[in-house]
MMTF fields as JSON, N, C-alpha, C and O atoms, coordinates in Angstrom:
{
  "mmtfVersion": "1.0.0",
  "mmtfProducer": "UNKNOWN",
  "numBonds": 283,
  "numAtoms": 284,
  "numGroups": 71,
  "numChains": 1,
  "numModels": 1,
  "chainsPerModel": [1],
  "groupsPerChain": [71],
  "chainIdList": ["A"],
  "bondAtomList": [4, 2, 8, 6, 12, 10, 16, 14, 20, 18, 24, 22, 28, 26, 32, 30, 36, 34, 40, 38, 44, 42, 48, 46, 52, 50, 56, 54, 60, 58, 64, 62, 68, 66, 72, 70, 76, 74, 80, 78, 84, 82, 88, 86, 92, 90, 96, 94, 100, 98, 104, 102, 108, 106, 112, 110, 116, 114, 120, 118, 124, 122, 128, 126, 132, 130, 136, 134, 140, 138, 144, 142, 148, 146, 152, 150, 156, 154, 160, 158, 164, 162, 168, 166, 172, 170, 176, 174, 180, 178, 184, 182, 188, 186, 192, 190, 196, 194, 200, 198, 204, 202, 208, 206, 212, 210, 216, 214, 220, 218, 224, 222, 228, 226, 232, 230, 236, 234, 240, 238, 244, 242, 248, 246, 252, 250, 256, 254, 260, 258, 264, 262, 268, 266, 272, 270, 276, 274, 280, 278],
  "bondOrderList": [1, 1, 1, 1, 1, 1, 1, 1, 1, 1, 1, 1, 1, 1, 1, 1, 1, 1, 1, 1, 1, 1, 1, 1, 1, 1, 1, 1, 1, 1, 1, 1, 1, 1, 1, 1, 1, 1, 1, 1, 1, 1, 1, 1, 1, 1, 1, 1, 1, 1, 1, 1, 1, 1, 1, 1, 1, 1, 1, 1, 1, 1, 1, 1, 1, 1, 1, 1, 1, 1],
  "groupList": [{"groupName": "MET", "atomNameList": ["N", "CA", "C", "O"], "elementList": ["N", "C", "C", "O"], "formalChargeList": [0, 0, 0, 0], "bondAtomList": [1, 0, 2, 1, 3, 2], "bondOrderList": [1, 1, 2], "singleLetterCode": "M", "chemCompType": "L-PEPTIDE LINKING"}, {"groupName": "ALA", "atomNameList": ["N", "CA", "C", "O"], "elementList": ["N", "C", "C", "O"], "formalChargeList": [0, 0, 0, 0], "bondAtomList": [1, 0, 2, 1, 3, 2], "bondOrderList": [1, 1, 2], "singleLetterCode": "A", "chemCompType": "L-PEPTIDE LINKING"}, {"groupName": "SER", "atomNameList": ["N", "CA", "C", "O"], "elementList": ["N", "C", "C", "O"], "formalChargeList": [0, 0, 0, 0], "bondAtomList": [1, 0, 2, 1, 3, 2], "bondOrderList": [1, 1, 2], "singleLetterCode": "S", "chemCompType": "L-PEPTIDE LINKING"}, {"groupName": "ASN", "atomNameList": ["N", "CA", "C", "O"], "elementList": ["N", "C", "C", "O"], "formalChargeList": [0, 0, 0, 0], "bondAtomList": [1, 0, 2, 1, 3, 2], "bondOrderList": [1, 1, 2], "singleLetterCode": "N", "chemCompType": "L-PEPTIDE LINKING"}, {"groupName": "CYS", "atomNameList": ["N", "CA", "C", "O"], "elementList": ["N", "C", "C", "O"], "formalChargeList": [0, 0, 0, 0], "bondAtomList": [1, 0, 2, 1, 3, 2], "bondOrderList": [1, 1, 2], "singleLetterCode": "C", "chemCompType": "L-PEPTIDE LINKING"}, {"groupName": "LYS", "atomNameList": ["N", "CA", "C", "O"], "elementList": ["N", "C", "C", "O"], "formalChargeList": [0, 0, 0, 0], "bondAtomList": [1, 0, 2, 1, 3, 2], "bondOrderList": [1, 1, 2], "singleLetterCode": "K", "chemCompType": "L-PEPTIDE LINKING"}, {"groupName": "VAL", "atomNameList": ["N", "CA", "C", "O"], "elementList": ["N", "C", "C", "O"], "formalChargeList": [0, 0, 0, 0], "bondAtomList": [1, 0, 2, 1, 3, 2], "bondOrderList": [1, 1, 2], "singleLetterCode": "V", "chemCompType": "L-PEPTIDE LINKING"}, {"groupName": "THR", "atomNameList": ["N", "CA", "C", "O"], "elementList": ["N", "C", "C", "O"], "formalChargeList": [0, 0, 0, 0], "bondAtomList": [1, 0, 2, 1, 3, 2], "bondOrderList": [1, 1, 2], "singleLetterCode": "T", "chemCompType": "L-PEPTIDE LINKING"}, {"groupName": "ILE", "atomNameList": ["N", "CA", "C", "O"], "elementList": ["N", "C", "C", "O"], "formalChargeList": [0, 0, 0, 0], "bondAtomList": [1, 0, 2, 1, 3, 2], "bondOrderList": [1, 1, 2], "singleLetterCode": "I", "chemCompType": "L-PEPTIDE LINKING"}, {"groupName": "GLU", "atomNameList": ["N", "CA", "C", "O"], "elementList": ["N", "C", "C", "O"], "formalChargeList": [0, 0, 0, 0], "bondAtomList": [1, 0, 2, 1, 3, 2], "bondOrderList": [1, 1, 2], "singleLetterCode": "E", "chemCompType": "L-PEPTIDE LINKING"}, {"groupName": "ASP", "atomNameList": ["N", "CA", "C", "O"], "elementList": ["N", "C", "C", "O"], "formalChargeList": [0, 0, 0, 0], "bondAtomList": [1, 0, 2, 1, 3, 2], "bondOrderList": [1, 1, 2], "singleLetterCode": "D", "chemCompType": "L-PEPTIDE LINKING"}, {"groupName": "GLY", "atomNameList": ["N", "CA", "C", "O"], "elementList": ["N", "C", "C", "O"], "formalChargeList": [0, 0, 0, 0], "bondAtomList": [1, 0, 2, 1, 3, 2], "bondOrderList": [1, 1, 2], "singleLetterCode": "G", "chemCompType": "PEPTIDE LINKING"}, {"groupName": "ARG", "atomNameList": ["N", "CA", "C", "O"], "elementList": ["N", "C", "C", "O"], "formalChargeList": [0, 0, 0, 0], "bondAtomList": [1, 0, 2, 1, 3, 2], "bondOrderList": [1, 1, 2], "singleLetterCode": "R", "chemCompType": "L-PEPTIDE LINKING"}, {"groupName": "PRO", "atomNameList": ["N", "CA", "C", "O"], "elementList": ["N", "C", "C", "O"], "formalChargeList": [0, 0, 0, 0], "bondAtomList": [1, 0, 2, 1, 3, 2], "bondOrderList": [1, 1, 2], "singleLetterCode": "P", "chemCompType": "L-PEPTIDE LINKING"}, {"groupName": "PHE", "atomNameList": ["N", "CA", "C", "O"], "elementList": ["N", "C", "C", "O"], "formalChargeList": [0, 0, 0, 0], "bondAtomList": [1, 0, 2, 1, 3, 2], "bondOrderList": [1, 1, 2], "singleLetterCode": "F", "chemCompType": "L-PEPTIDE LINKING"}, {"groupName": "LEU", "atomNameList": ["N", "CA", "C", "O"], "elementList": ["N", "C", "C", "O"], "formalChargeList": [0, 0, 0, 0], "bondAtomList": [1, 0, 2, 1, 3, 2], "bondOrderList": [1, 1, 2], "singleLetterCode": "L", "chemCompType": "L-PEPTIDE LINKING"}, {"groupName": "TRP", "atomNameList": ["N", "CA", "C", "O"], "elementList": ["N", "C", "C", "O"], "formalChargeList": [0, 0, 0, 0], "bondAtomList": [1, 0, 2, 1, 3, 2], "bondOrderList": [1, 1, 2], "singleLetterCode": "W", "chemCompType": "L-PEPTIDE LINKING"}, {"groupName": "HIS", "atomNameList": ["N", "CA", "C", "O"], "elementList": ["N", "C", "C", "O"], "formalChargeList": [0, 0, 0, 0], "bondAtomList": [1, 0, 2, 1, 3, 2], "bondOrderList": [1, 1, 2], "singleLetterCode": "H", "chemCompType": "L-PEPTIDE LINKING"}, {"groupName": "GLN", "atomNameList": ["N", "CA", "C", "O"], "elementList": ["N", "C", "C", "O"], "formalChargeList": [0, 0, 0, 0], "bondAtomList": [1, 0, 2, 1, 3, 2], "bondOrderList": [1, 1, 2], "singleLetterCode": "Q", "chemCompType": "L-PEPTIDE LINKING"}],
  "groupTypeList": [0, 1, 2, 3, 4, 5, 6, 7, 8, 9, 10, 2, 5, 11, 12, 13, 9, 9, 12, 14, 5, 8, 0, 15, 2, 5, 14, 12, 5, 3, 6, 2, 10, 1, 11, 6, 8, 1, 3, 16, 5, 5, 17, 18, 14, 17, 9, 7, 5, 11, 9, 5, 12, 12, 12, 12, 17, 5, 9, 2, 0, 15, 18, 12, 12, 5, 9, 3, 2, 5, 15],
  "groupIdList": [1, 2, 3, 4, 5, 6, 7, 8, 9, 10, 11, 12, 13, 14, 15, 16, 17, 18, 19, 20, 21, 22, 23, 24, 25, 26, 27, 28, 29, 30, 31, 32, 33, 34, 35, 36, 37, 38, 39, 40, 41, 42, 43, 44, 45, 46, 47, 48, 49, 50, 51, 52, 53, 54, 55, 56, 57, 58, 59, 60, 61, 62, 63, 64, 65, 66, 67, 68, 69, 70, 71],
  "secStructList": [7, 7, 7, 7, 7, 7, 7, 7, 7, 7, 7, 7, 1, 1, 7, 2, 2, 2, 2, 2, 2, 2, 2, 2, 2, 2, 2, 2, 2, 2, 2, 2, 2, 2, 6, 2, 2, 2, 2, 2, 2, 2, 6, 1, 1, 7, 7, 7, 2, 2, 2, 2, 2, 2, 2, 2, 2, 2, 2, 2, 2, 2, 2, 2, 2, 2, 2, 2, 2, 2, 7],
  "xCoordList": [10.261, 9.979, 9.547, 8.58, 10.258, 9.935, 9.563, 10.159, 8.588, 8.15, 8.169, 7.644, 8.77, 8.818, 7.675, 7.886, 6.487, 5.295, 4.549, 4.253, 4.251, 3.531, 2.227, 2.227, 1.116, -0.198, -0.852, -1.028, -1.212, -1.869, -3.237, -3.416, -4.191, -5.553, -6.059, -5.93, -6.636, -7.188, -8.614, -9.335, -8.999, -10.345, -11.332, -11.118, -12.417, -13.443, -14.582, -14.746, -15.359, -16.461, -17.727, -17.915, -18.571, -19.823, -20.091, -19.457, -21.036, -21.359, -20.206, -19.463, -20.062, -18.941, -18.943, -17.88, -20.14, -20.203, -19.712, -18.973, -20.132, -19.72, -18.225, -17.536, -17.728, -16.301, -15.472, -14.466, -15.897, -15.147, -15.137, -14.093, -16.285, -16.361, -15.481, -14.789, -15.516, -14.705, -13.228, -12.435, -12.854, -11.448, -10.971, -9.834, -11.812, -11.443, -11.237, -10.282, -12.124, -11.968, -10.71, -10.019, -10.395, -9.168, -7.935, -6.954, -7.998, -6.881, -6.638, -5.498, -7.701, -7.571, -6.984, -6.134, -7.431, -6.914, -5.436, -4.652, -5.047, -3.644, -2.762, -1.657, -3.235, -2.454, -2.312, -1.235, -3.397, -3.3, -2.412, -1.672, -2.472, -1.62, -0.143, 0.728, 0.131, 1.52, 2.052, 3.263, 1.157, 1.582, 1.926, 2.669, 1.415, 1.729, 1.178, 1.891, -0.072, -0.707, -0.048, 0.212, 0.22, 0.861, 2.244, 2.634, 2.978, 4.304, 4.214, 5.037, 3.233, 3.062, 2.724, 3.276, 1.814, 1.444, 2.626, 2.787, 3.45, 4.607, 5.614, 6.233, 5.778, 6.748, 6.132, 6.787, 4.888, 4.197, 4.812, 4.892, 5.246, 5.815, 7.218, 7.545, 8.042, 9.407, 9.394, 8.654, 10.226, 10.322, 11.763, 12.692, 11.951, 13.301, 13.88, 13.168, 15.176, 15.839, 15.245, 15.043, 14.966, 14.378, 13.0, 12.663, 12.186, 10.85, 10.939, 10.168, 11.881, 12.079, 12.47, 11.953, 13.38, 13.849, 12.694, 12.533, 11.891, 10.76, 9.715, 9.16, 9.455, 8.484, 8.969, 8.196, 10.242, 10.785, 10.773, 10.526, 11.04, 11.009, 9.597, 9.414, 8.603, 7.211, 6.823, 6.169, 7.24, 6.917, 7.56, 6.943, 8.802, 9.473, 8.814, 8.697, 8.385, 7.696, 6.374, 6.039, 5.628, 4.374, 4.64, 3.9, 5.706, 6.058, 6.408, 5.995, 7.16, 7.522, 6.283, 6.165, 5.358, 4.126, 3.323, 2.772, 3.258, 2.53, 3.187, 2.503, 4.519, 5.23, 5.042, 4.851, 5.092, 4.927, 3.503, 3.296, 2.532, 1.149, 0.844, -0.065, 1.592, 1.394, 1.905, 1.404, 2.891, 3.486, 2.65, 3.028],
  "yCoordList": [5.656, 4.71, 3.398, 3.348, 2.365, 1.046, 0.141, 0.206, -0.691, -1.609, -3.021, -3.276, -3.924, -5.314, -6.073, -6.916, -5.768, -6.374, -7.099, -6.52, -8.359, -9.136, -9.612, -10.316, -9.224, -9.596, -10.49, -10.095, -11.7, -12.626, -12.984, -13.133, -13.118, -13.45, -14.547, -14.466, -15.568, -16.652, -16.297, -15.602, -16.783, -16.524, -17.4, -18.602, -16.79, -17.542, -17.876, -17.248, -18.873, -19.313, -18.553, -18.16, -18.35, -17.626, -16.695, -16.789, -15.797, -14.838, -13.849, -13.6, -13.287, -12.355, -11.159, -10.712, -10.623, -9.471, -9.851, -9.099, -11.024, -11.48, -11.783, -11.463, -12.399, -12.72, -11.448, -11.4, -10.412, -9.163, -8.546, -8.089, -8.527, -7.948, -8.712, -8.113, -10.035, -10.859, -10.64, -10.484, -10.628, -10.438, -9.047, -8.895, -8.034, -6.679, -6.572, -5.944, -7.181, -7.132, -7.874, -7.42, -9.003, -9.736, -8.913, -8.883, -8.251, -7.415, -6.277, -6.026, -5.593, -4.498, -4.986, -4.316, -6.149, -6.693, -7.037, -6.738, -7.657, -8.021, -6.786, -6.77, -5.763, -4.533, -3.838, -3.348, -3.796, -3.143, -3.939, -3.349, -5.264, -6.088, -5.925, -5.989, -5.719, -5.546, -4.164, -3.943, -3.228, -1.887, -0.989, -0.023, -1.274, -0.504, 0.912, 1.877, 1.043, 2.357, 3.21, 4.394, 2.607, 3.352, 3.837, 4.963, 2.989, 3.366, 4.481, 5.397, 4.41, 5.444, 6.784, 7.819, 6.758, 7.999, 8.585, 9.803, 7.71, 8.166, 8.876, 9.857, 8.395, 8.959, 9.904, 10.269, 10.299, 11.14, 12.537, 13.128, 13.069, 14.406, 14.337, 13.439, 15.302, 15.361, 15.77, 16.665, 15.097, 15.39, 15.792, 15.039, 16.971, 17.44, 16.662, 15.93, 16.832, 16.134, 16.54, 15.698, 17.833, 18.308, 17.729, 17.372, 17.63, 17.055, 15.579, 15.095, 14.865, 13.454, 13.303, 12.431, 14.145, 14.079, 14.336, 13.614, 15.363, 15.678, 14.555, 14.212, 13.991, 12.899, 11.675, 11.053, 11.335, 10.178, 10.407, 9.481, 11.64, 11.963, 11.796, 11.225, 12.29, 12.134, 10.659, 10.229, 9.88, 8.456, 7.735, 6.868, 8.098, 7.444, 7.817, 6.977, 9.063, 9.477, 8.722, 8.293, 8.558, 7.802, 6.347, 5.755, 5.771, 4.388, 4.239, 3.271, 5.181, 5.138, 5.251, 4.547, 6.133, 6.279, 4.98, 4.586, 4.321, 3.056, 2.01, 1.287, 1.931, 0.951, 1.25, 0.329, 2.522, 2.896, 2.651, 2.313, 2.819, 2.614, 1.119, 0.775, 0.243, -1.194, -1.677, -2.658, -0.99, -1.415, -1.102, -1.403],
  "zCoordList": [-10.938, -9.881, -10.515, -11.276, -10.2, -10.715, -9.556, -8.481, -9.787, -8.749, -9.311, -10.394, -8.575, -8.997, -8.347, -7.475, -8.773, -8.206, -9.314, -10.358, -9.082, -10.064, -9.45, -8.44, -10.064, -9.56, -10.595, -11.747, -10.179, -11.091, -10.53, -9.321, -11.436, -11.044, -11.963, -13.185, -11.359, -12.156, -12.58, -11.865, -13.742, -14.246, -13.492, -13.337, -13.023, -12.305, -13.256, -14.302, -12.874, -13.727, -13.366, -12.215, -14.326, -14.099, -15.26, -16.31, -15.061, -16.109, -16.26, -15.311, -17.465, -17.678, -16.744, -16.313, -16.418, -15.524, -14.126, -13.49, -13.661, -12.332, -12.309, -11.34, -13.377, -13.443, -13.362, -12.653, -14.094, -14.07, -12.679, -12.214, -12.01, -10.671, -9.686, -8.863, -9.781, -8.885, -9.165, -8.237, -10.44, -10.795, -10.394, -9.948, -10.543, -10.16, -8.652, -8.195, -7.89, -6.429, -5.995, -5.082, -6.624, -6.296, -6.663, -5.921, -7.813, -8.239, -7.245, -6.856, -6.837, -5.883, -4.563, -3.977, -4.094, -2.847, -2.977, -2.076, -4.08, -4.28, -4.375, -3.834, -5.051, -5.192, -3.842, -3.502, -3.074, -1.766, -0.815, -0.028, -0.875, -0.026, -0.395, 0.473, -1.666, -2.111, -1.766, -1.784, -1.45, -1.061, -2.23, -2.058, -3.403, -4.6, -4.494, -4.77, -4.099, -4.031, -2.943, -3.152, -1.786, -0.701, -1.121, -0.812, -1.82, -2.298, -3.328, -3.326, -4.198, -5.214, -4.567, -4.94, -3.595, -2.917, -2.156, -2.086, -1.589, -0.839, -1.747, -1.335, -2.962, -3.889, -4.914, -5.89, -4.705, -5.677, -5.742, -6.818, -4.598, -4.547, -3.973, -3.199, -4.365, -3.86, -2.389, -1.98, -1.613, -0.184, 0.117, -0.173, 0.696, 0.992, 2.172, 2.859, 2.394, 3.493, 4.836, 5.711, 4.997, 6.243, 6.482, 7.611, 5.416, 5.552, 5.921, 6.75, 5.307, 5.642, 7.099, 7.798, 7.558, 8.942, 9.909, 10.893, 9.629, 10.495, 10.492, 11.536, 9.313, 9.216, 9.992, 10.721, 9.836, 10.558, 12.063, 12.836, 12.475, 13.902, 14.455, 15.53, 13.726, 14.163, 14.242, 15.192, 13.218, 13.206, 14.386, 15.005, 14.69, 15.814, 17.14, 18.032, 17.273, 18.499, 18.66, 19.764, 17.577, 17.644, 18.016, 18.801, 17.447, 17.752, 19.237, 19.876, 19.78, 21.201, 22.078, 23.081, 21.706, 22.484, 22.481, 23.509, 21.335, 21.254, 22.148, 22.872, 22.095, 22.919, 24.399, 25.193, 24.784, 26.187, 26.68, 27.846, 25.802, 26.218, 26.428, 27.183, 25.771, 25.934, 27.282, 27.831, 27.804, 29.084, 30.244, 31.376]
}
């Protein structure tokens, strides 16, 4: 699994401990916004065709329920 995700963080001014904490929090936010962790968890285990079909069916049913509840 390859991901074309590039996360860049600028160095902030301050004490080294504070800079590291700030840079780490920015990195975590950028990674979560890019969806890297979610994608990794999704592809962590093999999913058979039947499991994919059942999962997609459940997702579509939930989506329909959400749309119907808005009306």
